mmCIF file of the N, C-alpha and C atoms, coordinates in Angstrom:
data_MODEL
# 
_entry.id   MODEL 
# 
loop_
_atom_site.group_PDB 
_atom_site.id 
_atom_site.type_symbol 
_atom_site.label_atom_id 
_atom_site.label_alt_id 
_atom_site.label_comp_id 
_atom_site.label_asym_id 
_atom_site.label_entity_id 
_atom_site.label_seq_id 
_atom_site.pdbx_PDB_ins_code 
_atom_site.Cartn_x 
_atom_site.Cartn_y 
_atom_site.Cartn_z 
_atom_site.occupancy 
_atom_site.B_iso_or_equiv 
_atom_site.pdbx_formal_charge 
_atom_site.auth_seq_id 
_atom_site.auth_comp_id 
_atom_site.auth_asym_id 
_atom_site.auth_atom_id 
_atom_site.pdbx_PDB_model_num 
ATOM 1   N N  . MET A 1 1  ? 77.067 89.204 124.300 1.00 0.00 ? 1  MET A N  1 
ATOM 2   C CA . MET A 1 1  ? 76.162 89.464 123.265 1.00 0.00 ? 1  MET A CA 1 
ATOM 3   C C  . MET A 1 1  ? 76.240 88.278 122.237 1.00 0.00 ? 1  MET A C  1 
ATOM 4   N N  . GLU A 1 2  ? 77.355 87.755 122.096 1.00 0.00 ? 2  GLU A N  1 
ATOM 5   C CA . GLU A 1 2  ? 77.243 86.484 121.386 1.00 0.00 ? 2  GLU A CA 1 
ATOM 6   C C  . GLU A 1 2  ? 76.455 85.243 121.823 1.00 0.00 ? 2  GLU A C  1 
ATOM 7   N N  . ASP A 1 3  ? 76.333 85.068 123.072 1.00 0.00 ? 3  ASP A N  1 
ATOM 8   C CA . ASP A 1 3  ? 75.155 83.940 123.764 1.00 0.00 ? 3  ASP A CA 1 
ATOM 9   C C  . ASP A 1 3  ? 73.977 84.351 123.672 1.00 0.00 ? 3  ASP A C  1 
ATOM 10  N N  . ILE A 1 4  ? 73.627 85.746 123.443 1.00 0.00 ? 4  ILE A N  1 
ATOM 11  C CA . ILE A 1 4  ? 72.220 86.123 123.180 1.00 0.00 ? 4  ILE A CA 1 
ATOM 12  C C  . ILE A 1 4  ? 71.746 85.878 121.686 1.00 0.00 ? 4  ILE A C  1 
ATOM 13  N N  . ARG A 1 5  ? 72.885 85.985 121.002 1.00 0.00 ? 5  ARG A N  1 
ATOM 14  C CA . ARG A 1 5  ? 72.707 85.819 119.295 1.00 0.00 ? 5  ARG A CA 1 
ATOM 15  C C  . ARG A 1 5  ? 72.527 84.204 119.319 1.00 0.00 ? 5  ARG A C  1 
ATOM 16  N N  . LYS A 1 6  ? 73.189 83.454 119.954 1.00 0.00 ? 6  LYS A N  1 
ATOM 17  C CA . LYS A 1 6  ? 73.030 82.102 119.728 1.00 0.00 ? 6  LYS A CA 1 
ATOM 18  C C  . LYS A 1 6  ? 71.861 81.567 120.399 1.00 0.00 ? 6  LYS A C  1 
ATOM 19  N N  . ALA A 1 7  ? 71.466 82.204 121.454 1.00 0.00 ? 7  ALA A N  1 
ATOM 20  C CA . ALA A 1 7  ? 70.163 81.866 122.137 1.00 0.00 ? 7  ALA A CA 1 
ATOM 21  C C  . ALA A 1 7  ? 68.785 82.212 121.153 1.00 0.00 ? 7  ALA A C  1 
ATOM 22  N N  . ILE A 1 8  ? 69.095 83.433 120.514 1.00 0.00 ? 8  ILE A N  1 
ATOM 23  C CA . ILE A 1 8  ? 67.840 83.721 119.666 1.00 0.00 ? 8  ILE A CA 1 
ATOM 24  C C  . ILE A 1 8  ? 67.792 82.713 118.268 1.00 0.00 ? 8  ILE A C  1 
ATOM 25  N N  . LEU A 1 9  ? 69.144 82.329 117.736 1.00 0.00 ? 9  LEU A N  1 
ATOM 26  C CA . LEU A 1 9  ? 68.932 81.373 116.597 1.00 0.00 ? 9  LEU A CA 1 
ATOM 27  C C  . LEU A 1 9  ? 68.610 80.073 117.045 1.00 0.00 ? 9  LEU A C  1 
ATOM 28  N N  . ASP A 1 10 ? 68.876 79.497 118.327 1.00 0.00 ? 10 ASP A N  1 
ATOM 29  C CA . ASP A 1 10 ? 68.380 78.237 118.757 1.00 0.00 ? 10 ASP A CA 1 
ATOM 30  C C  . ASP A 1 10 ? 66.766 78.428 119.121 1.00 0.00 ? 10 ASP A C  1 
ATOM 31  N N  . PHE A 1 11 ? 66.437 79.574 119.426 1.00 0.00 ? 11 PHE A N  1 
ATOM 32  C CA . PHE A 1 11 ? 64.825 79.578 119.423 1.00 0.00 ? 11 PHE A CA 1 
ATOM 33  C C  . PHE A 1 11 ? 64.252 79.616 118.092 1.00 0.00 ? 11 PHE A C  1 
ATOM 34  N N  . ALA A 1 12 ? 64.825 80.430 117.185 1.00 0.00 ? 12 ALA A N  1 
ATOM 35  C CA . ALA A 1 12 ? 64.197 80.420 115.872 1.00 0.00 ? 12 ALA A CA 1 
ATOM 36  C C  . ALA A 1 12 ? 64.261 78.943 115.293 1.00 0.00 ? 12 ALA A C  1 
ATOM 37  N N  . GLU A 1 13 ? 65.404 78.164 115.306 1.00 0.00 ? 13 GLU A N  1 
ATOM 38  C CA . GLU A 1 13 ? 65.494 77.070 114.475 1.00 0.00 ? 13 GLU A CA 1 
ATOM 39  C C  . GLU A 1 13 ? 64.515 75.956 115.277 1.00 0.00 ? 13 GLU A C  1 
ATOM 40  N N  . GLY A 1 14 ? 64.173 76.078 116.617 1.00 0.00 ? 14 GLY A N  1 
ATOM 41  C CA . GLY A 1 14 ? 63.529 75.186 117.301 1.00 0.00 ? 14 GLY A CA 1 
ATOM 42  C C  . GLY A 1 14 ? 62.254 75.480 117.479 1.00 0.00 ? 14 GLY A C  1 
ATOM 43  N N  . SER A 1 15 ? 61.682 76.744 116.921 1.00 0.00 ? 15 SER A N  1 
ATOM 44  C CA . SER A 1 15 ? 60.515 77.121 117.064 1.00 0.00 ? 15 SER A CA 1 
ATOM 45  C C  . SER A 1 15 ? 59.626 76.299 115.884 1.00 0.00 ? 15 SER A C  1 
ATOM 46  N N  . LYS A 1 16 ? 58.420 76.191 116.573 1.00 0.00 ? 16 LYS A N  1 
ATOM 47  C CA . LYS A 1 16 ? 57.289 75.501 115.444 1.00 0.00 ? 16 LYS A CA 1 
ATOM 48  C C  . LYS A 1 16 ? 56.920 76.481 114.560 1.00 0.00 ? 16 LYS A C  1 
ATOM 49  N N  . LYS A 1 17 ? 56.687 77.734 115.066 1.00 0.00 ? 17 LYS A N  1 
ATOM 50  C CA . LYS A 1 17 ? 56.293 78.927 114.170 1.00 0.00 ? 17 LYS A CA 1 
ATOM 51  C C  . LYS A 1 17 ? 57.430 79.369 113.169 1.00 0.00 ? 17 LYS A C  1 
ATOM 52  N N  . THR A 1 18 ? 56.971 79.855 111.983 1.00 0.00 ? 18 THR A N  1 
ATOM 53  C CA . THR A 1 18 ? 57.997 80.562 111.168 1.00 0.00 ? 18 THR A CA 1 
ATOM 54  C C  . THR A 1 18 ? 58.220 81.921 111.497 1.00 0.00 ? 18 THR A C  1 
ATOM 55  N N  . LYS A 1 19 ? 57.295 82.480 112.132 1.00 0.00 ? 19 LYS A N  1 
ATOM 56  C CA . LYS A 1 19 ? 57.311 83.815 112.523 1.00 0.00 ? 19 LYS A CA 1 
ATOM 57  C C  . LYS A 1 19 ? 57.029 84.035 113.984 1.00 0.00 ? 19 LYS A C  1 
ATOM 58  N N  . PHE A 1 20 ? 57.635 85.015 114.604 1.00 0.00 ? 20 PHE A N  1 
ATOM 59  C CA . PHE A 1 20 ? 57.423 85.062 115.877 1.00 0.00 ? 20 PHE A CA 1 
ATOM 60  C C  . PHE A 1 20 ? 57.674 86.631 116.377 1.00 0.00 ? 20 PHE A C  1 
ATOM 61  N N  . TYR A 1 21 ? 56.953 87.148 117.473 1.00 0.00 ? 21 TYR A N  1 
ATOM 62  C CA . TYR A 1 21 ? 57.066 88.295 118.188 1.00 0.00 ? 21 TYR A CA 1 
ATOM 63  C C  . TYR A 1 21 ? 58.277 88.586 118.934 1.00 0.00 ? 21 TYR A C  1 
ATOM 64  N N  . PHE A 1 22 ? 58.644 89.782 118.878 1.00 0.00 ? 22 PHE A N  1 
ATOM 65  C CA . PHE A 1 22 ? 59.759 90.075 119.756 1.00 0.00 ? 22 PHE A CA 1 
ATOM 66  C C  . PHE A 1 22 ? 59.620 89.426 121.294 1.00 0.00 ? 22 PHE A C  1 
ATOM 67  N N  . LYS A 1 23 ? 58.500 89.765 121.884 1.00 0.00 ? 23 LYS A N  1 
ATOM 68  C CA . LYS A 1 23 ? 58.193 89.334 123.065 1.00 0.00 ? 23 LYS A CA 1 
ATOM 69  C C  . LYS A 1 23 ? 58.454 87.710 123.392 1.00 0.00 ? 23 LYS A C  1 
ATOM 70  N N  . ASP A 1 24 ? 57.970 86.813 122.350 1.00 0.00 ? 24 ASP A N  1 
ATOM 71  C CA . ASP A 1 24 ? 58.216 85.538 122.367 1.00 0.00 ? 24 ASP A CA 1 
ATOM 72  C C  . ASP A 1 24 ? 59.856 85.354 122.531 1.00 0.00 ? 24 ASP A C  1 
ATOM 73  N N  . MET A 1 25 ? 60.512 85.735 121.506 1.00 0.00 ? 25 MET A N  1 
ATOM 74  C CA . MET A 1 25 ? 62.078 85.425 121.391 1.00 0.00 ? 25 MET A CA 1 
ATOM 75  C C  . MET A 1 25 ? 62.578 86.072 122.531 1.00 0.00 ? 25 MET A C  1 
ATOM 76  N N  . GLU A 1 26 ? 62.187 87.342 123.254 1.00 0.00 ? 26 GLU A N  1 
ATOM 77  C CA . GLU A 1 26 ? 62.669 87.699 124.592 1.00 0.00 ? 26 GLU A CA 1 
ATOM 78  C C  . GLU A 1 26 ? 62.428 86.828 125.727 1.00 0.00 ? 26 GLU A C  1 
ATOM 79  N N  . ARG A 1 27 ? 61.447 86.218 125.758 1.00 0.00 ? 27 ARG A N  1 
ATOM 80  C CA . ARG A 1 27 ? 60.870 85.345 126.854 1.00 0.00 ? 27 ARG A CA 1 
ATOM 81  C C  . ARG A 1 27 ? 61.769 83.998 126.591 1.00 0.00 ? 27 ARG A C  1 
ATOM 82  N N  . ALA A 1 28 ? 62.020 83.530 125.537 1.00 0.00 ? 28 ALA A N  1 
ATOM 83  C CA . ALA A 1 28 ? 63.032 82.480 125.230 1.00 0.00 ? 28 ALA A CA 1 
ATOM 84  C C  . ALA A 1 28 ? 64.302 82.622 125.550 1.00 0.00 ? 28 ALA A C  1 
ATOM 85  N N  . VAL A 1 29 ? 65.002 83.817 125.258 1.00 0.00 ? 29 VAL A N  1 
ATOM 86  C CA . VAL A 1 29 ? 66.352 84.177 125.586 1.00 0.00 ? 29 VAL A CA 1 
ATOM 87  C C  . VAL A 1 29 ? 66.374 84.224 127.080 1.00 0.00 ? 29 VAL A C  1 
ATOM 88  N N  . GLN A 1 30 ? 65.574 84.798 127.786 1.00 0.00 ? 30 GLN A N  1 
ATOM 89  C CA . GLN A 1 30 ? 65.474 85.114 129.068 1.00 0.00 ? 30 GLN A CA 1 
ATOM 90  C C  . GLN A 1 30 ? 65.441 83.642 129.889 1.00 0.00 ? 30 GLN A C  1 
ATOM 91  N N  . LYS A 1 31 ? 64.849 82.925 129.273 1.00 0.00 ? 31 LYS A N  1 
ATOM 92  C CA . LYS A 1 31 ? 64.905 81.354 130.089 1.00 0.00 ? 31 LYS A CA 1 
ATOM 93  C C  . LYS A 1 31 ? 66.372 80.866 130.139 1.00 0.00 ? 31 LYS A C  1 
ATOM 94  N N  . VAL A 1 32 ? 67.190 81.153 129.096 1.00 0.00 ? 32 VAL A N  1 
ATOM 95  C CA . VAL A 1 32 ? 68.369 80.449 128.822 1.00 0.00 ? 32 VAL A CA 1 
ATOM 96  C C  . VAL A 1 32 ? 69.446 81.652 129.359 1.00 0.00 ? 32 VAL A C  1 
ATOM 97  N N  . ILE A 1 33 ? 69.150 82.702 129.439 1.00 0.00 ? 33 ILE A N  1 
ATOM 98  C CA . ILE A 1 33 ? 70.094 83.749 130.090 1.00 0.00 ? 33 ILE A CA 1 
ATOM 99  C C  . ILE A 1 33 ? 69.129 84.602 130.878 1.00 0.00 ? 33 ILE A C  1 
ATOM 100 N N  . PRO A 1 34 ? 68.974 84.438 131.909 1.00 0.00 ? 34 PRO A N  1 
ATOM 101 C CA . PRO A 1 34 ? 68.075 85.211 133.221 1.00 0.00 ? 34 PRO A CA 1 
ATOM 102 C C  . PRO A 1 34 ? 68.372 86.697 133.152 1.00 0.00 ? 34 PRO A C  1 
ATOM 103 N N  . GLY A 1 35 ? 69.702 86.967 133.020 1.00 0.00 ? 35 GLY A N  1 
ATOM 104 C CA . GLY A 1 35 ? 69.987 88.383 133.057 1.00 0.00 ? 35 GLY A CA 1 
ATOM 105 C C  . GLY A 1 35 ? 69.890 89.430 131.789 1.00 0.00 ? 35 GLY A C  1 
ATOM 106 N N  . ALA A 1 36 ? 69.458 88.782 130.677 1.00 0.00 ? 36 ALA A N  1 
ATOM 107 C CA . ALA A 1 36 ? 69.442 89.202 129.379 1.00 0.00 ? 36 ALA A CA 1 
ATOM 108 C C  . ALA A 1 36 ? 68.470 90.373 129.407 1.00 0.00 ? 36 ALA A C  1 
ATOM 109 N N  . LYS A 1 37 ? 68.794 91.534 128.984 1.00 0.00 ? 37 LYS A N  1 
ATOM 110 C CA . LYS A 1 37 ? 67.964 92.784 129.003 1.00 0.00 ? 37 LYS A CA 1 
ATOM 111 C C  . LYS A 1 37 ? 67.241 92.745 127.705 1.00 0.00 ? 37 LYS A C  1 
ATOM 112 N N  . ALA A 1 38 ? 66.061 93.520 127.589 1.00 0.00 ? 38 ALA A N  1 
ATOM 113 C CA . ALA A 1 38 ? 65.389 93.541 126.322 1.00 0.00 ? 38 ALA A CA 1 
ATOM 114 C C  . ALA A 1 38 ? 66.080 94.284 125.189 1.00 0.00 ? 38 ALA A C  1 
ATOM 115 N N  . ARG A 1 39 ? 66.847 95.438 125.745 1.00 0.00 ? 39 ARG A N  1 
ATOM 116 C CA . ARG A 1 39 ? 67.734 96.365 124.922 1.00 0.00 ? 39 ARG A CA 1 
ATOM 117 C C  . ARG A 1 39 ? 68.609 95.295 124.162 1.00 0.00 ? 39 ARG A C  1 
ATOM 118 N N  . ASP A 1 40 ? 69.493 94.529 124.952 1.00 0.00 ? 40 ASP A N  1 
ATOM 119 C CA . ASP A 1 40 ? 70.557 93.816 124.522 1.00 0.00 ? 40 ASP A CA 1 
ATOM 120 C C  . ASP A 1 40 ? 70.112 92.777 123.315 1.00 0.00 ? 40 ASP A C  1 
ATOM 121 N N  . ILE A 1 41 ? 68.676 92.226 123.723 1.00 0.00 ? 41 ILE A N  1 
ATOM 122 C CA . ILE A 1 41 ? 68.100 91.187 122.993 1.00 0.00 ? 41 ILE A CA 1 
ATOM 123 C C  . ILE A 1 41 ? 67.954 91.738 121.385 1.00 0.00 ? 41 ILE A C  1 
ATOM 124 N N  . LYS A 1 42 ? 67.103 92.891 121.714 1.00 0.00 ? 42 LYS A N  1 
ATOM 125 C CA . LYS A 1 42 ? 66.714 93.949 120.573 1.00 0.00 ? 42 LYS A CA 1 
ATOM 126 C C  . LYS A 1 42 ? 68.178 93.979 119.719 1.00 0.00 ? 42 LYS A C  1 
ATOM 127 N N  . LYS A 1 43 ? 69.050 94.596 120.155 1.00 0.00 ? 43 LYS A N  1 
ATOM 128 C CA . LYS A 1 43 ? 70.502 94.772 119.438 1.00 0.00 ? 43 LYS A CA 1 
ATOM 129 C C  . LYS A 1 43 ? 70.979 93.604 118.742 1.00 0.00 ? 43 LYS A C  1 
ATOM 130 N N  . ALA A 1 44 ? 70.952 92.274 119.537 1.00 0.00 ? 44 ALA A N  1 
ATOM 131 C CA . ALA A 1 44 ? 71.487 91.194 118.830 1.00 0.00 ? 44 ALA A CA 1 
ATOM 132 C C  . ALA A 1 44 ? 70.451 90.675 117.815 1.00 0.00 ? 44 ALA A C  1 
ATOM 133 N N  . ALA A 1 45 ? 69.181 90.837 117.948 1.00 0.00 ? 45 ALA A N  1 
ATOM 134 C CA . ALA A 1 45 ? 68.151 90.466 116.778 1.00 0.00 ? 45 ALA A CA 1 
ATOM 135 C C  . ALA A 1 45 ? 68.467 91.362 115.821 1.00 0.00 ? 45 ALA A C  1 
ATOM 136 N N  . THR A 1 46 ? 68.654 92.763 115.721 1.00 0.00 ? 46 THR A N  1 
ATOM 137 C CA . THR A 1 46 ? 68.895 93.552 114.704 1.00 0.00 ? 46 THR A CA 1 
ATOM 138 C C  . THR A 1 46 ? 70.215 93.303 114.021 1.00 0.00 ? 46 THR A C  1 
ATOM 139 N N  . ALA A 1 47 ? 71.177 92.810 114.692 1.00 0.00 ? 47 ALA A N  1 
ATOM 140 C CA . ALA A 1 47 ? 72.469 92.262 114.068 1.00 0.00 ? 47 ALA A CA 1 
ATOM 141 C C  . ALA A 1 47 ? 72.217 91.021 113.450 1.00 0.00 ? 47 ALA A C  1 
ATOM 142 N N  . LEU A 1 48 ? 71.653 90.217 113.826 1.00 0.00 ? 48 LEU A N  1 
ATOM 143 C CA . LEU A 1 48 ? 71.148 88.949 113.131 1.00 0.00 ? 48 LEU A CA 1 
ATOM 144 C C  . LEU A 1 48 ? 70.389 89.187 111.660 1.00 0.00 ? 48 LEU A C  1 
ATOM 145 N N  . VAL A 1 49 ? 69.644 90.296 111.821 1.00 0.00 ? 49 VAL A N  1 
ATOM 146 C CA . VAL A 1 49 ? 68.921 90.717 110.489 1.00 0.00 ? 49 VAL A CA 1 
ATOM 147 C C  . VAL A 1 49 ? 69.731 91.222 109.548 1.00 0.00 ? 49 VAL A C  1 
ATOM 148 N N  . ASN A 1 50 ? 70.616 92.209 110.011 1.00 0.00 ? 50 ASN A N  1 
ATOM 149 C CA . ASN A 1 50 ? 71.774 92.946 109.190 1.00 0.00 ? 50 ASN A CA 1 
ATOM 150 C C  . ASN A 1 50 ? 72.677 91.749 108.454 1.00 0.00 ? 50 ASN A C  1 
ATOM 151 N N  . GLU A 1 51 ? 72.708 90.677 109.283 1.00 0.00 ? 51 GLU A N  1 
ATOM 152 C CA . GLU A 1 51 ? 73.660 89.763 108.802 1.00 0.00 ? 51 GLU A CA 1 
ATOM 153 C C  . GLU A 1 51 ? 72.973 88.778 107.808 1.00 0.00 ? 51 GLU A C  1 
ATOM 154 N N  . GLU A 1 52 ? 71.645 88.945 107.684 1.00 0.00 ? 52 GLU A N  1 
ATOM 155 C CA . GLU A 1 52 ? 70.667 88.062 107.021 1.00 0.00 ? 52 GLU A CA 1 
ATOM 156 C C  . GLU A 1 52 ? 70.519 86.734 107.468 1.00 0.00 ? 52 GLU A C  1 
ATOM 157 N N  . LYS A 1 53 ? 70.532 86.569 108.681 1.00 0.00 ? 53 LYS A N  1 
ATOM 158 C CA . LYS A 1 53 ? 70.269 85.237 109.485 1.00 0.00 ? 53 LYS A CA 1 
ATOM 159 C C  . LYS A 1 53 ? 68.776 85.302 109.755 1.00 0.00 ? 53 LYS A C  1 
ATOM 160 N N  . LEU A 1 54 ? 68.292 86.362 110.056 1.00 0.00 ? 54 LEU A N  1 
ATOM 161 C CA . LEU A 1 54 ? 66.933 86.758 110.558 1.00 0.00 ? 54 LEU A CA 1 
ATOM 162 C C  . LEU A 1 54 ? 66.479 87.592 109.543 1.00 0.00 ? 54 LEU A C  1 
ATOM 163 N N  . VAL A 1 55 ? 64.878 87.681 109.424 1.00 0.00 ? 55 VAL A N  1 
ATOM 164 C CA . VAL A 1 55 ? 64.357 88.548 108.645 1.00 0.00 ? 55 VAL A CA 1 
ATOM 165 C C  . VAL A 1 55 ? 63.152 89.323 109.508 1.00 0.00 ? 55 VAL A C  1 
ATOM 166 N N  . PHE A 1 56 ? 62.859 90.539 108.991 1.00 0.00 ? 56 PHE A N  1 
ATOM 167 C CA . PHE A 1 56 ? 61.624 91.036 109.521 1.00 0.00 ? 56 PHE A CA 1 
ATOM 168 C C  . PHE A 1 56 ? 60.507 90.906 108.667 1.00 0.00 ? 56 PHE A C  1 
ATOM 169 N N  . PHE A 1 57 ? 59.226 90.665 109.391 1.00 0.00 ? 57 PHE A N  1 
ATOM 170 C CA . PHE A 1 57 ? 57.913 90.646 108.800 1.00 0.00 ? 57 PHE A CA 1 
ATOM 171 C C  . PHE A 1 57 ? 57.030 91.797 109.209 1.00 0.00 ? 57 PHE A C  1 
ATOM 172 N N  . SER A 1 58 ? 56.559 92.603 108.554 1.00 0.00 ? 58 SER A N  1 
ATOM 173 C CA . SER A 1 58 ? 55.919 93.777 108.993 1.00 0.00 ? 58 SER A CA 1 
ATOM 174 C C  . SER A 1 58 ? 54.256 93.181 108.590 1.00 0.00 ? 58 SER A C  1 
ATOM 175 N N  . THR A 1 59 ? 53.318 93.321 109.508 1.00 0.00 ? 59 THR A N  1 
ATOM 176 C CA . THR A 1 59 ? 51.969 93.004 109.450 1.00 0.00 ? 59 THR A CA 1 
ATOM 177 C C  . THR A 1 59 ? 51.141 94.409 109.094 1.00 0.00 ? 59 THR A C  1 
ATOM 178 N N  . GLY A 1 60 ? 51.852 95.434 109.441 1.00 0.00 ? 60 GLY A N  1 
ATOM 179 C CA . GLY A 1 60 ? 51.227 96.814 109.091 1.00 0.00 ? 60 GLY A CA 1 
ATOM 180 C C  . GLY A 1 60 ? 51.233 97.541 110.465 1.00 0.00 ? 60 GLY A C  1 
ATOM 181 N N  . SER A 1 61 ? 50.825 96.615 111.434 1.00 0.00 ? 61 SER A N  1 
ATOM 182 C CA . SER A 1 61 ? 50.567 97.286 112.740 1.00 0.00 ? 61 SER A CA 1 
ATOM 183 C C  . SER A 1 61 ? 51.721 96.732 113.626 1.00 0.00 ? 61 SER A C  1 
ATOM 184 N N  . THR A 1 62 ? 52.285 95.527 113.232 1.00 0.00 ? 62 THR A N  1 
ATOM 185 C CA . THR A 1 62 ? 53.297 95.034 114.262 1.00 0.00 ? 62 THR A CA 1 
ATOM 186 C C  . THR A 1 62 ? 54.558 94.441 113.434 1.00 0.00 ? 62 THR A C  1 
ATOM 187 N N  . THR A 1 63 ? 55.517 94.224 114.067 1.00 0.00 ? 63 THR A N  1 
ATOM 188 C CA . THR A 1 63 ? 56.753 93.814 113.318 1.00 0.00 ? 63 THR A CA 1 
ATOM 189 C C  . THR A 1 63 ? 57.080 92.242 113.804 1.00 0.00 ? 63 THR A C  1 
ATOM 190 N N  . MET A 1 64 ? 57.485 91.355 113.174 1.00 0.00 ? 64 MET A N  1 
ATOM 191 C CA . MET A 1 64 ? 57.457 89.820 113.848 1.00 0.00 ? 64 MET A CA 1 
ATOM 192 C C  . MET A 1 64 ? 58.978 89.579 113.085 1.00 0.00 ? 64 MET A C  1 
ATOM 193 N N  . TYR A 1 65 ? 59.586 88.509 113.532 1.00 0.00 ? 65 TYR A N  1 
ATOM 194 C CA . TYR A 1 65 ? 60.958 88.143 113.139 1.00 0.00 ? 65 TYR A CA 1 
ATOM 195 C C  . TYR A 1 65 ? 60.724 86.834 112.633 1.00 0.00 ? 65 TYR A C  1 
ATOM 196 N N  . GLY A 1 66 ? 61.595 86.171 111.715 1.00 0.00 ? 66 GLY A N  1 
ATOM 197 C CA . GLY A 1 66 ? 61.566 85.042 111.329 1.00 0.00 ? 66 GLY A CA 1 
ATOM 198 C C  . GLY A 1 66 ? 63.109 84.551 110.881 1.00 0.00 ? 66 GLY A C  1 
ATOM 199 N N  . LEU A 1 67 ? 63.155 83.265 110.949 1.00 0.00 ? 67 LEU A N  1 
ATOM 200 C CA . LEU A 1 67 ? 64.428 82.563 110.328 1.00 0.00 ? 67 LEU A CA 1 
ATOM 201 C C  . LEU A 1 67 ? 64.592 82.754 108.586 1.00 0.00 ? 67 LEU A C  1 
ATOM 202 N N  . LYS A 1 68 ? 65.652 83.205 108.295 1.00 0.00 ? 68 LYS A N  1 
ATOM 203 C CA . LYS A 1 68 ? 65.606 83.501 106.694 1.00 0.00 ? 68 LYS A CA 1 
ATOM 204 C C  . LYS A 1 68 ? 65.674 82.013 106.251 1.00 0.00 ? 68 LYS A C  1 
ATOM 205 N N  . GLY A 1 69 ? 64.873 82.095 105.033 1.00 0.00 ? 69 GLY A N  1 
ATOM 206 C CA . GLY A 1 69 ? 64.645 80.872 104.163 1.00 0.00 ? 69 GLY A CA 1 
ATOM 207 C C  . GLY A 1 69 ? 63.703 79.737 104.887 1.00 0.00 ? 69 GLY A C  1 
ATOM 208 N N  . ARG A 1 70 ? 63.165 80.071 105.944 1.00 0.00 ? 70 ARG A N  1 
ATOM 209 C CA . ARG A 1 70 ? 62.295 79.074 106.533 1.00 0.00 ? 70 ARG A CA 1 
ATOM 210 C C  . ARG A 1 70 ? 60.825 79.912 106.739 1.00 0.00 ? 70 ARG A C  1 
ATOM 211 N N  . GLY A 1 71 ? 59.923 79.090 105.931 1.00 0.00 ? 71 GLY A N  1 
ATOM 212 C CA . GLY A 1 71 ? 58.519 79.575 105.874 1.00 0.00 ? 71 GLY A CA 1 
ATOM 213 C C  . GLY A 1 71 ? 58.399 80.712 104.731 1.00 0.00 ? 71 GLY A C  1 
ATOM 214 N N  . GLN A 1 72 ? 57.377 81.519 104.667 1.00 0.00 ? 72 GLN A N  1 
ATOM 215 C CA . GLN A 1 72 ? 57.186 82.164 103.445 1.00 0.00 ? 72 GLN A CA 1 
ATOM 216 C C  . GLN A 1 72 ? 57.917 83.392 103.789 1.00 0.00 ? 72 GLN A C  1 
ATOM 217 N N  . THR A 1 73 ? 58.741 84.076 102.815 1.00 0.00 ? 73 THR A N  1 
ATOM 218 C CA . THR A 1 73 ? 59.419 85.357 102.916 1.00 0.00 ? 73 THR A CA 1 
ATOM 219 C C  . THR A 1 73 ? 59.104 86.373 101.874 1.00 0.00 ? 73 THR A C  1 
ATOM 220 N N  . GLU A 1 74 ? 59.590 87.419 101.857 1.00 0.00 ? 74 GLU A N  1 
ATOM 221 C CA . GLU A 1 74 ? 59.297 88.357 100.849 1.00 0.00 ? 74 GLU A CA 1 
ATOM 222 C C  . GLU A 1 74 ? 59.872 88.029 99.575  1.00 0.00 ? 74 GLU A C  1 
ATOM 223 N N  . ASP A 1 75 ? 60.810 86.998 99.467  1.00 0.00 ? 75 ASP A N  1 
ATOM 224 C CA . ASP A 1 75 ? 61.467 86.616 98.209  1.00 0.00 ? 75 ASP A CA 1 
ATOM 225 C C  . ASP A 1 75 ? 60.579 85.930 97.636  1.00 0.00 ? 75 ASP A C  1 
ATOM 226 N N  . HIS A 1 76 ? 59.540 85.235 98.069  1.00 0.00 ? 76 HIS A N  1 
ATOM 227 C CA . HIS A 1 76 ? 58.573 84.291 97.407  1.00 0.00 ? 76 HIS A CA 1 
ATOM 228 C C  . HIS A 1 76 ? 57.525 84.850 96.705  1.00 0.00 ? 76 HIS A C  1 
# 
């Protein structure tokens, strides 16, 4: 699980976009960790949100993720 969390943070920090879909994050993690399952990636992402390292963005129809403090967040 820790390696998945690190892969998520690496992707978020290295991404040109400040917000990204779960599918984009899932693909990036699976490039680094080919055996990673979507459910484990989702759990790791949720844990990072709970630790306030990632934040959720809701557009009403879909949910996106973003690195806390990067780009526009609900705090601004």
